[in-house]
C-alpha positions in Angstrom: 12.5 -8.1 -17.3 11.0 -5.1 -19.1 12.8 -2.1 -20.5 10.7 0.1 -18.3 11.9 1.3 -14.9 10.8 -0.9 -12.0 8.1 0.3 -9.7 9.9 1.9 -6.7 8.4 0.8 -3.3 9.1 2.9 -0.2 8.1 0.4 2.5 8.2 3.0 5.2 5.1 4.7 3.6 1.7 3.5 4.7 0.0 1.4 2.0 3.0 1.6 -0.3 2.3 -1.9 -1.7 -1.4 -1.2 -2.6 -0.3 -0.3 -6.1 0.2 -4.0 -6.8 -1.0 -6.0 -3.7 -4.8 -6.5 -3.5 -4.9 -6.3 0.3 -3.5 -3.8 2.8 -0.9 -4.6 5.4 -2.4 -6.4 8.5 0.2 -5.2 11.1 3.2 -2.9 10.6 6.1 -1.6 12.6 5.1 1.8 11.3 2.0 1.6 13.6 4.4 1.1 16.5 6.6 4.1 15.6 9.7 2.1 14.7 12.4 4.0 12.9 15.0 2.8 10.3 13.6 -0.7 10.1 10.3 -1.9 8.7 8.3 -5.0 9.5 5.0 -5.8 7.9 2.5 -8.7 8.0 0.5 -9.4 4.9 -1.9 -12.1 3.9 -2.0 -12.2 0.2 -3.6 -14.5 -2.4 -1.6 -15.9 -5.3 -0.8 -12.8 -7.5 1.7 -11.7 -10.1 3.8 -8.8 -9.0 5.1 -6.2 -11.4 8.8 -5.5 -11.5 9.7 -3.6 -8.3 12.7 -2.3 -6.4 12.6 -1.5 -2.8 14.0 1.8 -1.4 14.8 -0.2 1.8 16.2 -3.7 2.3 13.4 -6.2 2.7 13.4 -9.4 4.8 10.5 -11.7 4.1 9.4 -14.5 6.4 6.7 -16.2 4.4 4.2 -18.6 5.9 2.6 -20.9 3.4 -1.1 -21.9 3.8 -0.9 -24.5 0.9 1.7 -25.9 -1.4 3.0 -23.0 -3.4 5.5 -22.5 -6.3 7.3 -19.2 -6.5 9.2 -18.2 -9.6 11.1 -14.9 -9.5 13.7 -13.0 -11.4 16.1 -11.0 -9.2 18.8 -8.9 -10.7 18.4 -10.8 -14.0 18.7 -14.3 -12.5 15.7 -16.7 -12.4 14.8 -18.6 -9.2 12.1 -21.2 -8.7 11.2 -22.5 -5.2 8.4 -24.9 -4.1 7.0 -24.6 -0.6 4.5 -26.5 1.5 2.6 -25.6 4.6 4.9 -27.6 6.9 7.9 -25.6 5.9 9.5 -23.6 8.7 12.3 -21.1 8.9 12.2 -19.9 5.4 13.8 -16.4 5.0 14.1 -14.2 1.9 16.4 -11.2 1.8 16.0 -8.6 -0.9 18.6 -5.8 -1.0 17.4 -2.2 -1.6 17.5 -0.9 -5.2 17.8 -4.5 -6.8 15.0 -5.0 -9.3 12.9 -8.2 -8.8 9.8 -9.5 -10.6 7.6 -12.6 -10.5 8.4 -14.7 -13.6 5.7 -16.2 -15.8 
């Protein structure tokens, strides 16, 4: 992880991930007027994310279109997961204010 401060993401703000994600959100709870919880649907290509920290807790329910390997550093610990398109029920939980970055 770098010595610089992680990029803070406020998921409650429209297009908050466009600073590093190449495509905008497809659907969002913000469009439905939800309060105090945020749900978003993205369809992203394989990309490297900068070091980020969310201002809200994040629950991710990924859906894999092809075999994918994800390597990530969260709070200084390295994790590597391999996924395939038949995988169901995968959930990722990222607490607010915990830095995370894709590893290379």
